[in-house]
C-alpha positions in Angstrom: 0.0 0.0 0.0 1.3 3.4 -0.9 1.1 6.4 1.5 -0.6 8.5 -1.1 -3.8 6.4 -0.8 -4.1 6.6 2.9 -6.6 9.0 4.6 -5.7 11.1 7.7 -6.8 8.3 10.0 -4.6 5.7 8.2 -7.4 3.9 6.3 -7.3 3.4 2.6 -9.3 5.9 0.6 -10.9 5.4 -2.8 -9.2 7.6 -5.5 -11.6 10.2 -6.8 -12.8 9.4 -10.3 -11.0 6.0 -10.5 -12.8 2.8 -9.9 -11.2 0.7 -7.1 -10.4 -2.2 -9.4 -8.6 0.1 -11.8 -6.7 1.7 -9.0 -5.6 -1.7 -7.7 -4.5 -2.7 -11.2 -2.5 0.5 -11.5 -0.9 0.0 -8.1 0.1 -3.5 -9.1 1.6 -2.3 -12.4 3.4 0.6 -10.8 4.8 -1.5 -8.0 5.9 -4.4 -10.2 9.7 -4.8 -10.6 9.0 -5.9 -14.2 7.6 -2.5 -15.1 10.4 -0.3 -16.4 11.0 3.1 -14.8 10.8 4.6 -18.3 7.2 3.3 -18.7 6.2 4.6 -15.3 7.8 8.0 -16.0 5.9 8.4 -19.3 2.6 7.3 -17.8 2.8 9.6 -14.7 4.5 12.5 -16.4 7.7 12.5 -14.3 11.4 12.2 -15.1 12.9 8.7 -15.2 15.4 9.8 -12.6 12.6 10.9 -10.2 10.7 7.6 -10.7 13.9 5.6 -10.1 14.6 7.5 -6.9 11.1 7.2 -5.6 11.0 3.4 -6.3 14.4 2.9 -4.6 13.1 4.8 -1.5 9.8 2.8 -1.4 
């Protein structure tokens, strides 16, 4: 579980405008070691370096 999907009380919150099943699939894809940093960076609009750094810290 990623900190960005936790509410103030620590419970998981439903992303606005995204069905839960899609959010789960995206989390799985983003968290997979088989998903290249370049693909994630392109999808989320961040630099490859930023994605790599974030994934290493997670």
